[in-house]
Kinemage of the C-alpha trace (Angstrom):
@kinemage 1
@onewidth
@group {chain A} dominant
@subgroup {mainchain}
@vectorlist {calphas} color= white
{ca met a 1} P -6.335 1.753 10.898
{ca arg a 2} L -8.560 1.270 7.671
{ca lys a 3} L -8.771 -2.318 6.257
{ca val a 4} L -8.536 -3.049 2.764
{ca met a 5} L -9.717 -6.338 1.874
{ca ile a 6} L -8.214 -8.172 -1.162
{ca thr a 7} L -9.634 -11.283 -2.812
{ca thr a 8} L -6.411 -12.143 -4.825
{ca glu a 9} L -3.225 -13.423 -3.143
{ca phe a 10} L -1.343 -10.068 -3.167
{ca ile a 11} L -1.692 -6.681 -4.123
{ca lys a 12} L 1.233 -4.269 -5.310
{ca leu a 13} L 1.966 -1.300 -3.121
{ca gln a 14} L 1.070 1.137 -5.908
{ca asp a 15} L -2.111 -0.572 -6.585
{ca leu a 16} L -3.041 -0.995 -2.971
{ca leu a 17} L -2.367 3.057 -2.660
{ca lys a 18} L -4.632 3.840 -5.450
{ca phe a 19} L -7.542 1.411 -4.405
{ca ala a 20} L -7.666 2.995 -0.940
{ca gly a 21} L -7.663 6.758 -2.504
{ca leu a 22} L -4.570 7.710 -1.306
{ca val a 23} L -3.054 8.664 -4.661
{ca glu a 24} L -4.761 9.621 -7.762
{ca thr a 25} L -2.277 7.779 -10.738
{ca gly a 26} L 0.125 5.258 -10.817
{ca gly a 27} L 2.480 8.173 -11.629
{ca glu a 28} L 1.863 10.020 -8.326
{ca ala a 29} L 2.298 6.544 -6.477
{ca lys a 30} L 5.508 5.823 -7.972
{ca glu a 31} L 7.048 8.905 -7.014
{ca arg a 32} L 5.999 9.358 -3.863
{ca ile a 33} L 7.137 5.607 -3.419
{ca gln a 34} L 10.580 6.251 -4.244
{ca ala a 35} L 10.700 9.488 -2.146
{ca gly a 36} L 10.655 7.328 0.755
{ca glu a 37} L 6.966 8.389 1.759
{ca ala a 38} L 5.564 4.883 2.250
{ca leu a 39} L 6.175 2.464 5.289
{ca val a 40} L 5.253 -1.277 4.855
{ca asn a 41} L 5.678 -3.268 8.206
{ca gly a 42} L 7.143 -0.563 10.028
{ca gly a 43} L 10.210 0.183 7.607
{ca pro a 44} L 10.501 2.265 4.455
{ca cys a 45} L 9.791 0.829 0.803
{ca leu a 46} L 11.186 1.897 -2.345
{ca gln a 47} L 9.716 -0.573 -4.326
{ca arg a 48} L 6.429 0.113 -5.947
{ca gly a 49} L 5.693 -3.458 -7.002
{ca lys a 50} L 6.450 -4.791 -3.406
{ca lys a 51} L 3.795 -7.690 -2.777
{ca leu a 52} L 1.404 -6.861 -0.225
{ca arg a 53} L -0.194 -10.133 1.380
{ca pro a 54} L -2.725 -10.196 4.179
{ca gly a 55} L -1.331 -9.517 7.300
{ca asp a 56} L 0.809 -6.576 6.556
{ca leu a 57} L 0.625 -2.767 7.415
{ca val a 58} L 1.423 0.107 5.520
{ca lys a 59} L 1.871 3.672 6.556
{ca phe a 60} L 1.197 6.485 3.769
{ca ala a 61} L 0.125 10.476 4.156
{ca gly a 62} L -0.759 9.800 7.972
{ca glu a 63} L -3.169 6.692 7.153
{ca glu a 64} L -2.277 3.276 8.351
{ca leu a 65} L -3.950 0.629 6.333
{ca ala a 66} L -4.225 -3.294 6.982
{ca val a 67} L -3.967 -5.475 4.335
{ca gly a 68} L -6.659 -8.768 4.657
{ca tyr a 69} L -8.670 -11.227 2.561
{ca ala a 70} L -12.081 -10.602 1.709
{ca asp a 71} L -14.534 -13.264 3.136
């Protein structure tokens, strides 16, 4: 599991995927999220603007990402 550290209150799902390097563009993120490829906290998520906060877990393209606050 890879940790993704943020300095803001939340990060949107599509931005997390771009930030983590799992997609190259926002358009690619949108298509893949709407196709049901992303799981958030164990369930499918079709909202590309889903707000993720520290403690949330995302599974996408064989990767597991844990959102946390940067120190």
